[in-house]
GUKEVEX-607274 format. One record per residue: residue in three letters; z, y, x of N, C-alpha, C, CB in turn. Coordinates in nm, 3 decimals. Glycine has a CB too. Example, Ala and Ser with C-alpha at 12.3 -4.5 7.8 and 13.67 -1.06 7.14 Angstrom:
ATOM, r, npz, npy, npx, capz, capy, capx, cpz, cpy, cpx, cbpz, cbpy, cbpx
ATOM, ala, 0.780, -0.569, 1.319, 0.780, -0.450, 1.230, 0.780, -0.330, 1.320, 0.905, -0.447, 1.131
ATOM, ser, 0.708, -0.225, 1.285, 0.714, -0.106, 1.367, 0.787, 0.003, 1.290, 0.572, -0.060, 1.408
END
This chain:
ATOM, r, npz, npy, npx, capz, capy, capx, cpz, cpy, cpx, cbpz, cbpy, cbpx
ATOM, met, 10.111, -8.852, -1.572, 10.122, -8.842, -1.414, 10.271, -8.948, -1.353, 10.150, -8.645, -1.374
ATOM, gly, 10.216, -9.034, -1.284, 10.336, -9.143, -1.224, 10.318, -9.076, -1.106, 10.315, -9.329, -1.218
ATOM, cys, 10.482, -9.138, -1.059, 10.494, -9.072, -0.882, 10.532, -9.258, -0.800, 10.702, -8.900, -0.854
ATOM, ser, 10.454, -9.269, -0.697, 10.543, -9.402, -0.611, 10.609, -9.355, -0.530, 10.472, -9.511, -0.530
ATOM, gly, 10.631, -9.434, -0.475, 10.730, -9.404, -0.365, 10.841, -9.382, -0.389, 10.707, -9.314, -0.296
ATOM, ser, 10.935, -9.391, -0.216, 11.090, -9.325, -0.280, 11.109, -9.191, -0.243, 11.233, -9.400, -0.223
ATOM, ser, 11.011, -9.087, -0.214, 11.036, -8.986, -0.167, 11.007, -8.894, -0.283, 10.974, -8.968, -0.046
ATOM, ser, 11.082, -8.771, -0.319, 11.133, -8.697, -0.443, 11.036, -8.568, -0.433, 11.311, -8.657, -0.439
ATOM, val, 11.046, -8.452, -0.509, 11.045, -8.381, -0.473, 11.064, -8.227, -0.516, 10.984, -8.420, -0.439
ATOM, lys, 11.101, -8.147, -0.470, 11.196, -8.012, -0.565, 11.135, -7.925, -0.626, 11.283, -7.915, -0.490
ATOM, val, 11.140, -7.889, -0.750, 11.089, -7.816, -0.830, 11.185, -7.644, -0.805, 11.098, -7.905, -0.980
ATOM, ser, 11.108, -7.580, -0.768, 11.158, -7.378, -0.808, 11.073, -7.364, -0.909, 11.116, -7.222, -0.673
ATOM, ala, 11.139, -7.196, -0.913, 11.029, -7.112, -1.025, 10.999, -6.977, -0.932, 11.116, -7.058, -1.210
ATOM, ser, 10.864, -6.944, -0.934, 10.841, -6.831, -0.883, 10.740, -6.710, -1.022, 10.755, -6.882, -0.728
ATOM, thr, 10.789, -6.640, -1.020, 10.663, -6.582, -1.053, 10.573, -6.473, -0.997, 10.681, -6.549, -1.153
ATOM, ser, 10.513, -6.470, -1.109, 10.330, -6.404, -1.057, 10.325, -6.354, -1.154, 10.177, -6.498, -1.026
ATOM, ala, 10.198, -6.307, -1.218, 10.135, -6.209, -1.330, 10.055, -6.313, -1.326, 10.077, -6.045, -1.311
ATOM, ile, 9.942, -6.327, -1.524, 9.935, -6.399, -1.521, 9.724, -6.352, -1.496, 10.033, -6.469, -1.622
ATOM, asn, 9.805, -6.153, -1.586, 9.640, -6.204, -1.518, 9.677, -5.983, -1.565, 9.454, -6.384, -1.654
ATOM, ser, 9.554, -5.924, -1.518, 9.552, -5.774, -1.526, 9.643, -5.763, -1.646, 9.397, -5.699, -1.545
ATOM, lys, 9.621, -5.781, -1.784, 9.629, -5.750, -1.901, 9.821, -5.760, -1.864, 9.530, -5.859, -2.024
ATOM, thr, 9.867, -5.854, -1.865, 10.022, -5.888, -1.797, 10.107, -5.878, -1.700, 10.042, -5.968, -1.785
ATOM, glu, 10.017, -5.784, -1.616, 10.091, -5.819, -1.490, 10.261, -5.753, -1.469, 9.989, -5.760, -1.366
ATOM, asn, 10.262, -5.652, -1.600, 10.394, -5.635, -1.505, 10.479, -5.740, -1.615, 10.472, -5.437, -1.481
ATOM, lys, 10.427, -5.776, -1.686, 10.534, -5.962, -1.796, 10.519, -6.048, -1.641, 10.381, -6.108, -2.011
ATOM, pro, 10.605, -6.064, -1.614, 10.573, -6.156, -1.493, 10.615, -6.315, -1.536, 10.667, -6.101, -1.348
ATOM, ser, 10.584, -6.442, -1.551, 10.543, -6.580, -1.574, 10.618, -6.651, -1.496, 10.407, -6.611, -1.551
ATOM, ile, 10.686, -6.756, -1.513, 10.669, -6.905, -1.469, 10.632, -6.966, -1.399, 10.635, -6.960, -1.507
ATOM, glu, 10.594, -6.985, -1.286, 10.514, -7.073, -1.231, 10.604, -7.180, -1.141, 10.407, -6.994, -1.153
ATOM, pro, 10.595, -7.370, -1.194, 10.650, -7.446, -1.139, 10.602, -7.402, -0.990, 10.628, -7.576, -1.196
ATOM, thr, 10.693, -7.450, -0.890, 10.623, -7.465, -0.756, 10.694, -7.557, -0.685, 10.610, -7.339, -0.674
ATOM, ile, 10.631, -7.655, -0.630, 10.698, -7.849, -0.583, 10.673, -7.848, -0.475, 10.626, -8.009, -0.642
ATOM, gln, 10.824, -7.847, -0.384, 10.777, -7.876, -0.243, 10.834, -8.043, -0.235, 10.856, -7.753, -0.112
ATOM, pro, 10.768, -8.052, -0.109, 10.853, -8.155, -0.069, 10.957, -8.194, -0.050, 10.843, -8.177, -0.013
ATOM, asn, 11.023, -8.260, -0.103, 11.175, -8.255, -0.034, 11.261, -8.462, 0.023, 11.300, -8.157, -0.212
ATOM, ser, 11.252, -8.492, 0.080, 11.261, -8.578, 0.157, 11.387, -8.659, 0.083, 11.272, -8.523, 0.299
ATOM, ser, 11.533, -8.599, 0.067, 11.610, -8.612, -0.035, 11.577, -8.728, -0.175, 11.613, -8.475, -0.071
ATOM, lys, 11.739, -8.838, -0.179, 11.623, -8.873, -0.320, 11.696, -8.799, -0.462, 11.607, -9.088, -0.358
ATOM, asn, 11.826, -8.730, -0.448, 11.816, -8.639, -0.551, 11.866, -8.508, -0.466, 11.907, -8.684, -0.691
ATOM, ala, 11.715, -8.452, -0.473, 11.719, -8.260, -0.447, 11.815, -8.218, -0.514, 11.587, -8.157, -0.501
ATOM, thr, 11.844, -8.229, -0.621, 11.965, -8.106, -0.672, 12.108, -8.077, -0.632, 11.994, -8.123, -0.804
ATOM, ser, 12.152, -8.224, -0.570, 12.274, -8.277, -0.518, 12.285, -8.231, -0.376, 12.280, -8.429, -0.529
ATOM, thr, 12.161, -8.265, -0.295, 12.123, -8.212, -0.191, 12.115, -8.072, -0.125, 12.041, -8.248, -0.196
ATOM, ser, 12.078, -8.001, -0.211, 12.018, -7.878, -0.243, 12.090, -7.770, -0.165, 12.020, -7.854, -0.394
ATOM, thr, 12.024, -7.683, -0.059, 12.143, -7.565, 0.000, 12.099, -7.433, -0.090, 12.127, -7.523, 0.203
ATOM, lys, 12.105, -7.306, -0.088, 12.104, -7.207, -0.104, 12.180, -7.055, -0.095, 12.081, -7.240, -0.162
ATOM, lys, 12.087, -6.970, -0.044, 12.206, -6.835, 0.015, 12.206, -6.755, -0.108, 12.150, -6.716, 0.170
ATOM, gln, 12.303, -6.709, -0.135, 12.370, -6.599, -0.210, 12.447, -6.485, -0.198, 12.424, -6.637, -0.264
ATOM, asn, 12.436, -6.443, -0.261, 12.592, -6.311, -0.264, 12.677, -6.328, -0.275, 12.625, -6.218, -0.341
ATOM, asp, 12.841, -6.310, -0.228, 12.979, -6.392, -0.328, 12.966, -6.259, -0.424, 13.187, -6.426, -0.231
ATOM, pro, 12.963, -6.267, -0.564, 13.038, -6.163, -0.586, 13.186, -6.097, -0.548, 13.033, -6.175, -0.680
ATOM, asn, 13.278, -6.160, -0.513, 13.371, -6.057, -0.473, 13.382, -6.022, -0.341, 13.488, -6.087, -0.508
ATOM, ser, 13.326, -6.054, -0.234, 13.345, -6.046, -0.042, 13.143, -5.918, -0.084, 13.319, -6.332, 0.114
ATOM, gly, 13.037, -6.030, -0.118, 12.951, -5.875, -0.114, 12.875, -5.984, 0.051, 13.095, -5.647, -0.078
ATOM, lys, 12.963, -6.100, 0.051, 12.864, -6.116, 0.186, 12.762, -6.237, 0.110, 12.965, -6.183, 0.363
ATOM, ile, 12.687, -6.281, 0.235, 12.592, -6.419, 0.212, 12.668, -6.527, 0.177, 12.510, -6.468, 0.340
ATOM, val, 12.707, -6.602, 0.149, 12.718, -6.725, 0.174, 12.627, -6.862, 0.126, 12.828, -6.731, 0.139
ATOM, gln, 12.609, -6.985, 0.236, 12.499, -7.077, 0.157, 12.648, -7.148, 0.079, 12.365, -7.209, 0.280
ATOM, val, 12.524, -7.158, -0.026, 12.581, -7.237, -0.123, 12.537, -7.384, -0.165, 12.572, -7.163, -0.223
ATOM, glu, 12.599, -7.544, -0.091, 12.563, -7.619, -0.166, 12.592, -7.646, -0.338, 12.591, -7.696, -0.099
ATOM, asn, 12.492, -7.765, -0.285, 12.465, -7.840, -0.488, 12.496, -7.673, -0.581, 12.672, -8.023, -0.566
ATOM, his, 12.397, -7.579, -0.571, 12.384, -7.470, -0.601, 12.414, -7.520, -0.745, 12.259, -7.397, -0.556
ATOM, trp, 12.339, -7.588, -0.829, 12.339, -7.588, -0.952, 12.459, -7.655, -1.051, 12.226, -7.638, -0.968
ATOM, ala, 12.579, -7.693, -0.966, 12.632, -7.751, -1.054, 12.745, -7.623, -1.005, 12.649, -7.926, -1.053
ATOM, ile, 12.740, -7.541, -0.903, 12.818, -7.419, -0.868, 12.803, -7.303, -0.898, 12.827, -7.402, -0.768
ATOM, met, 12.686, -7.277, -1.061, 12.645, -7.193, -1.050, 12.725, -7.139, -1.230, 12.488, -7.212, -0.998
ATOM, pro, 12.747, -7.316, -1.292, 12.869, -7.260, -1.415, 12.986, -7.232, -1.422, 12.893, -7.322, -1.501
ATOM, val, 13.041, -7.274, -1.257, 13.168, -7.246, -1.157, 13.193, -7.087, -1.185, 13.130, -7.281, -0.972
ATOM, leu, 13.069, -6.977, -1.135, 13.107, -6.898, -1.080, 13.057, -6.790, -1.192, 13.069, -6.903, -0.941
ATOM, asn, 13.061, -6.848, -1.266, 13.010, -6.783, -1.439, 13.154, -6.779, -1.530, 12.872, -6.921, -1.544
ATOM, leu, 13.211, -6.894, -1.492, 13.324, -6.911, -1.598, 13.458, -6.827, -1.456, 13.354, -7.142, -1.666
ATOM, arg, 13.440, -6.834, -1.385, 13.535, -6.753, -1.262, 13.591, -6.627, -1.268, 13.465, -6.731, -1.146
ATOM, ala, 13.399, -6.540, -1.344, 13.389, -6.373, -1.329, 13.463, -6.315, -1.494, 13.177, -6.312, -1.309
ATOM, lys, 13.380, -6.512, -1.590, 13.484, -6.459, -1.716, 13.587, -6.477, -1.739, 13.468, -6.481, -1.818
ATOM, leu, 13.676, -6.527, -1.661, 13.815, -6.550, -1.630, 13.889, -6.439, -1.578, 13.827, -6.652, -1.539
ATOM, lys, 13.868, -6.422, -1.488, 13.859, -6.300, -1.411, 13.866, -6.114, -1.517, 13.690, -6.333, -1.324
ATOM, thr, 13.782, -6.100, -1.570, 13.742, -5.997, -1.693, 13.834, -6.059, -1.798, 13.563, -5.995, -1.746
ATOM, leu, 13.883, -6.166, -1.831, 13.994, -6.227, -1.953, 14.153, -6.147, -1.923, 14.017, -6.439, -1.930
ATOM, phe, 14.144, -6.192, -1.780, 14.278, -6.179, -1.709, 14.307, -6.095, -1.728, 14.303, -6.192, -1.595
ATOM, ala, 14.208, -5.968, -1.591, 14.235, -5.792, -1.629, 14.269, -5.740, -1.755, 14.114, -5.708, -1.609
ATOM, glu, 14.226, -5.743, -1.874, 14.259, -5.717, -1.963, 14.351, -5.801, -2.047, 14.171, -5.690, -1.999
ATOM, val, 14.377, -5.939, -2.026, 14.544, -5.982, -2.088, 14.661, -5.874, -1.992, 14.592, -6.201, -2.041
ATOM, lys, 14.587, -5.899, -1.858, 14.713, -5.767, -1.804, 14.748, -5.651, -1.841, 14.702, -5.718, -1.694
ATOM, lys, 14.631, -5.585, -1.889, 14.637, -5.469, -1.937, 14.694, -5.425, -2.051, 14.546, -5.439, -1.939
ATOM, lys, 14.739, -5.575, -2.080, 14.800, -5.516, -2.247, 14.941, -5.570, -2.183, 14.727, -5.613, -2.444
ATOM, lys, 15.031, -5.580, -2.072, 15.115, -5.629, -2.006, 15.204, -5.744, -2.129, 15.194, -5.499, -1.932
ATOM, leu, 15.027, -5.915, -2.100, 15.067, -5.991, -2.160, 15.039, -6.099, -2.006, 14.998, -6.002, -2.314
ATOM, asn, 15.099, -6.238, -2.027, 15.048, -6.297, -1.958, 14.902, -6.381, -1.985, 15.140, -6.353, -1.929
ATOM, pro, 14.791, -6.415, -1.847, 14.730, -6.448, -1.839, 14.746, -6.588, -1.838, 14.694, -6.390, -1.783
ATOM, glu, 14.849, -6.651, -1.794, 14.857, -6.811, -1.813, 14.860, -6.875, -1.934, 14.965, -6.863, -1.757
ATOM, asp, 14.913, -6.779, -2.047, 14.917, -6.813, -2.187, 14.749, -6.782, -2.201, 15.038, -6.713, -2.292
ATOM, ser, 14.688, -6.711, -2.132, 14.528, -6.734, -2.211, 14.492, -6.836, -2.148, 14.401, -6.618, -2.199
ATOM, met, 14.549, -6.904, -2.023, 14.446, -7.049, -1.953, 14.512, -7.131, -2.053, 14.470, -7.122, -1.753
ATOM, glu, 14.635, -7.094, -2.128, 14.720, -7.246, -2.175, 14.605, -7.266, -2.311, 14.946, -7.224, -2.241
ATOM, thr, 14.531, -7.160, -2.358, 14.512, -7.140, -2.509, 14.363, -7.235, -2.463, 14.503, -6.941, -2.592
ATOM, leu, 14.319, -7.195, -2.372, 14.216, -7.238, -2.343, 14.212, -7.404, -2.314, 14.181, -7.156, -2.245
ATOM, arg, 14.261, -7.461, -2.266, 14.329, -7.581, -2.240, 14.375, -7.690, -2.321, 14.417, -7.550, -2.192
ATOM, thr, 14.396, -7.608, -2.470, 14.509, -7.695, -2.516, 14.320, -7.715, -2.645, 14.736, -7.598, -2.583
ATOM, ile, 14.251, -7.603, -2.647, 14.161, -7.531, -2.757, 14.007, -7.674, -2.707, 14.122, -7.288, -2.706
ATOM, leu, 14.006, -7.711, -2.598, 13.939, -7.797, -2.511, 13.982, -7.942, -2.534, 13.964, -7.754, -2.371
ATOM, lys, 14.100, -7.918, -2.494, 14.193, -8.085, -2.521, 14.200, -8.084, -2.679, 14.396, -8.096, -2.443
ATOM, asn, 14.186, -8.025, -2.774, 14.149, -8.095, -2.879, 14.047, -8.131, -2.902, 14.170, -8.059, -2.960
ATOM, ile, 13.935, -8.097, -2.911, 13.830, -8.111, -2.932, 13.790, -8.246, -2.866, 13.771, -7.999, -2.902
ATOM, ser, 13.832, -8.267, -2.769, 13.788, -8.413, -2.672, 13.860, -8.513, -2.708, 13.811, -8.411, -2.510
ATOM, asn, 13.979, -8.498, -2.747, 14.049, -8.606, -2.798, 14.031, -8.623, -2.953, 14.192, -8.590, -2.762
ATOM, asn, 13.986, -8.506, -3.012, 13.952, -8.579, -3.189, 13.789, -8.508, -3.194, 14.096, -8.494, -3.370
ATOM, phe, 13.734, -8.570, -3.130, 13.586, -8.468, -3.094, 13.466, -8.518, -3.242, 13.489, -8.536, -2.878
ATOM, glu, 13.574, -8.579, -3.303, 13.474, -8.624, -3.461, 13.516, -8.562, -3.614, 13.492, -8.810, -3.493
ATOM, glu, 13.638, -8.450, -3.538, 13.733, -8.377, -3.678, 13.697, -8.223, -3.619, 13.956, -8.422, -3.689
ATOM, glu, 13.573, -8.215, -3.723, 13.525, -8.067, -3.749, 13.692, -7.976, -3.692, 13.470, -8.041, -3.964
ATOM, lys, 13.783, -8.021, -3.817, 13.895, -7.903, -3.770, 13.924, -7.820, -3.688, 13.977, -7.927, -3.753
ATOM, tyr, 13.871, -7.905, -3.548, 13.964, -7.932, -3.400, 13.823, -7.830, -3.391, 14.004, -8.128, -3.287
ATOM, lys, 13.671, -7.841, -3.417, 13.576, -7.715, -3.372, 13.573, -7.607, -3.430, 13.453, -7.735, -3.372
ATOM, ser, 13.684, -7.548, -3.484, 13.659, -7.440, -3.505, 13.822, -7.336, -3.563, 13.532, -7.463, -3.603
ATOM, ile, 13.753, -7.254, -3.440, 13.923, -7.162, -3.472, 13.942, -7.055, -3.526, 14.000, -7.117, -3.366
ATOM, arg, 13.972, -6.991, -3.630, 13.997, -6.866, -3.647, 14.016, -6.761, -3.570, 14.067, -6.864, -3.696
ATOM, lys, 13.993, -6.653, -3.577, 14.014, -6.509, -3.536, 14.146, -6.476, -3.575, 13.912, -6.408, -3.599
ATOM, ala, 14.170, -6.499, -3.640, 14.301, -6.456, -3.730, 14.451, -6.529, -3.663, 14.274, -6.521, -3.910
ATOM, asn, 14.435, -6.681, -3.635, 14.520, -6.758, -3.574, 14.611, -6.723, -3.464, 14.457, -6.844, -3.540
ATOM, lys, 14.716, -6.651, -3.465, 14.776, -6.586, -3.445, 14.799, -6.595, -3.282, 14.861, -6.597, -3.534
ATOM, arg, 14.775, -6.711, -3.211, 14.822, -6.771, -3.090, 14.643, -6.705, -2.990, 14.864, -6.995, -3.120
ATOM, phe, 14.607, -6.767, -3.045, 14.430, -6.752, -3.051, 14.389, -6.598, -3.015, 14.360, -6.788, -3.229
ATOM, asn, 14.492, -6.488, -3.144, 14.400, -6.368, -3.107, 14.457, -6.307, -3.011, 14.371, -6.268, -3.211
ATOM, glu, 14.594, -6.331, -2.996, 14.736, -6.291, -2.874, 14.685, -6.299, -2.769, 14.875, -6.386, -2.856
ATOM, thr, 14.575, -6.432, -2.697, 14.570, -6.455, -2.561, 14.437, -6.435, -2.525, 14.618, -6.584, -2.522
ATOM, ile, 14.329, -6.470, -2.640, 14.150, -6.507, -2.603, 14.094, -6.405, -2.690, 14.076, -6.685, -2.654
ATOM, gly, 14.115, -6.406, -2.839, 14.066, -6.329, -2.914, 14.048, -6.164, -2.964, 14.098, -6.381, -2.970
ATOM, gln, 14.151, -6.118, -2.938, 14.145, -5.974, -2.927, 14.027, -5.897, -2.803, 14.305, -5.938, -2.892
ATOM, phe, 14.036, -5.983, -2.695, 13.958, -5.950, -2.573, 13.787, -5.941, -2.639, 13.987, -6.087, -2.438
ATOM, pro, 13.732, -5.877, -2.557, 13.552, -5.895, -2.589, 13.518, -5.995, -2.455, 13.435, -5.703, -2.578
ATOM, ser, 13.577, -5.974, -2.351, 13.595, -6.143, -2.255, 13.609, -6.208, -2.284, 13.663, -6.193, -2.177
ATOM, gly, 13.717, -6.269, -2.412, 13.777, -6.369, -2.452, 13.665, -6.468, -2.446, 13.845, -6.348, -2.578
ATOM, ile, 13.594, -6.357, -2.641, 13.487, -6.454, -2.654, 13.391, -6.456, -2.632, 13.467, -6.489, -2.726
ATOM, ser, 13.343, -6.394, -2.490, 13.252, -6.398, -2.402, 13.254, -6.521, -2.379, 13.263, -6.321, -2.299
ATOM, leu, 13.377, -6.525, -2.286, 13.400, -6.691, -2.251, 13.418, -6.775, -2.309, 13.476, -6.729, -2.193
ATOM, met, 13.462, -6.756, -2.440, 13.427, -6.900, -2.596, 13.249, -6.914, -2.537, 13.441, -6.801, -2.861
ATOM, gln, 13.231, -6.832, -2.571, 13.085, -6.884, -2.599, 13.029, -6.934, -2.443, 12.976, -6.744, -2.674
ATOM, ser, 13.088, -6.934, -2.341, 13.030, -6.968, -2.235, 13.064, -7.122, -2.265, 13.078, -6.894, -2.101
ATOM, leu, 13.157, -7.189, -2.309, 13.231, -7.268, -2.311, 13.126, -7.307, -2.445, 13.390, -7.232, -2.306
ATOM, gly, 13.037, -7.285, -2.476, 12.995, -7.407, -2.578, 13.054, -7.280, -2.755, 13.141, -7.625, -2.529
ATOM, phe, 13.056, -7.181, -2.713, 13.134, -7.218, -2.884, 13.061, -7.069, -2.933, 13.377, -7.223, -2.903
ATOM, arg, 13.042, -7.045, -3.020, 12.952, -6.959, -3.133, 13.085, -6.870, -3.171, 12.869, -7.065, -3.289
ATOM, asp, 13.040, -6.688, -3.168, 13.101, -6.582, -3.249, 13.038, -6.618, -3.351, 13.088, -6.436, -3.213
ATOM, glu, 13.061, -6.637, -3.451, 13.090, -6.559, -3.591, 13.210, -6.460, -3.695, 13.076, -6.649, -3.653
ATOM, glu, 13.156, -6.439, -3.782, 13.215, -6.336, -3.828, 13.397, -6.355, -3.839, 13.139, -6.312, -3.963
ATOM, glu, 13.425, -6.477, -3.849, 13.591, -6.491, -3.837, 13.614, -6.587, -3.778, 13.675, -6.502, -3.954
ATOM, asn, 13.534, -6.679, -3.707, 13.525, -6.803, -3.626, 13.486, -6.749, -3.534, 13.450, -6.917, -3.661
ATOM, val, 13.496, -6.846, -3.411, 13.454, -6.905, -3.285, 13.388, -7.076, -3.334, 13.609, -6.906, -3.167
ATOM, ile, 13.297, -7.104, -3.325, 13.302, -7.298, -3.376, 13.214, -7.333, -3.215, 13.160, -7.369, -3.593
ATOM, phe, 13.259, -7.469, -3.219, 13.187, -7.517, -3.091, 13.037, -7.549, -3.147, 13.266, -7.662, -3.017
ATOM, ala, 12.991, -7.553, -3.105, 12.810, -7.515, -3.121, 12.808, -7.690, -3.157, 12.686, -7.436, -2.926
ATOM, pro, 12.791, -7.688, -3.299, 12.697, -7.822, -3.325, 12.617, -7.920, -3.280, 12.637, -7.809, -3.371
ATOM, gly, 12.591, -8.019, -3.225, 12.487, -8.036, -3.156, 12.528, -8.136, -3.009, 12.431, -7.886, -3.131
ATOM, leu, 12.637, -7.989, -2.978, 12.638, -8.068, -2.825, 12.773, -8.206, -2.823, 12.688, -7.917, -2.677
ATOM, pro, 12.726, -8.262, -2.725, 12.849, -8.435, -2.671, 12.940, -8.370, -2.637, 12.816, -8.563, -2.521
ATOM, arg, 13.044, -8.478, -2.641, 13.132, -8.499, -2.590, 13.162, -8.438, -2.439, 13.130, -8.614, -2.608
ATOM, ser, 13.010, -8.489, -2.402, 13.062, -8.496, -2.249, 13.029, -8.342, -2.187, 12.970, -8.630, -2.151
ATOM, his, 12.972, -8.216, -2.312, 12.972, -8.059, -2.260, 13.144, -8.055, -2.265, 12.875, -7.921, -2.385
ATOM, val, 13.229, -8.079, -2.308, 13.321, -8.067, -2.323, 13.452, -8.080, -2.171, 13.312, -8.148, -2.429
ATOM, met, 13.406, -8.214, -2.200, 13.461, -8.282, -2.052, 13.399, -8.223, -1.946, 13.432, -8.439, -2.031
ATOM, asn, 13.232, -8.172, -1.940, 13.229, -8.070, -1.838, 13.252, -7.996, -1.791, 13.199, -8.036, -1.821
ATOM, lys, 13.319, -7.879, -1.990, 13.339, -7.717, -1.970, 13.531, -7.744, -1.887, 13.327, -7.598, -2.188
ATOM, met, 13.548, -7.801, -1.996, 13.742, -7.851, -1.915, 13.754, -7.861, -1.766, 13.808, -8.038, -1.957
ATOM, his, 13.666, -7.968, -1.704, 13.680, -7.963, -1.591, 13.569, -7.822, -1.479, 13.660, -8.119, -1.572
ATOM, asp, 13.512, -7.786, -1.514, 13.401, -7.673, -1.503, 13.546, -7.539, -1.458, 13.280, -7.642, -1.704
ATOM, leu, 13.654, -7.497, -1.578, 13.701, -7.448, -1.563, 13.889, -7.402, -1.501, 13.641, -7.447, -1.630
ATOM, glu, 13.897, -7.565, -1.528, 13.978, -7.576, -1.407, 13.948, -7.539, -1.257, 14.004, -7.694, -1.403
ATOM, ile, 13.788, -7.564, -1.208, 13.801, -7.525, -1.069, 13.745, -7.386, -1.135, 13.710, -7.619, -0.930
ATOM, ala, 13.706, -7.324, -1.165, 13.734, -7.169, -1.219, 13.848, -7.090, -1.188, 13.742, -7.165, -1.356
ATOM, tyr, 13.951, -7.150, -1.251, 14.092, -7.132, -1.230, 14.187, -7.094, -1.089, 14.132, -7.246, -1.273
ATOM, arg, 14.105, -7.212, -1.013, 14.107, -7.290, -0.890, 14.112, -7.116, -0.811, 13.944, -7.425, -0.859
ATOM, lys, 13.953, -7.169, -0.805, 13.916, -7.073, -0.740, 13.913, -6.910, -0.731, 13.840, -7.106, -0.740
ATOM, leu, 13.986, -6.842, -0.873, 14.061, -6.745, -0.897, 14.148, -6.726, -0.840, 14.092, -6.737, -0.983
ATOM, asn, 14.241, -6.859, -0.847, 14.408, -6.807, -0.800, 14.369, -6.805, -0.617, 14.579, -6.969, -0.860
ATOM, glu, 14.265, -6.879, -0.614, 14.257, -6.920, -0.434, 14.222, -6.748, -0.353, 14.072, -7.068, -0.391
ATOM, thr, 14.209, -6.641, -0.405, 14.095, -6.532, -0.365, 14.226, -6.398, -0.435, 13.884, -6.557, -0.477
END
């Protein structure tokens, strides 16, 4: 099935029941809406509740913003846990930066993609906190018994994007 012309479409998901036997189990059906812009996701807008203020805000480019909002929420939780132990959240942020930078700069070397939970700095700043492990998972790591491991198969660009998203989330967190 092909498309001709320069118009584009915006695809969104809606839920509906498939039949009477599965009424309580919603399914995802694509809804196609005409959109005159060339890049639907980069020009789309969405109204949503701001998790901090509870106000409804209009968010442009929401496909790109959602990972940042998720990371901001996870950073906020991690920083609160770190402060409860009278530790410095800046140390946690610096550890995250170092981990991602090391993976990015040495992407072909597997030793940078596995962090021992017993590593003193990692454990003090991130690993001892449930929210720290959750944040690592959001960055692309798997939680295993003794290590957190950068998920095999993710490209270097994923690391770069997550580094960028993490910095934006950090800035947004400090703005509030």
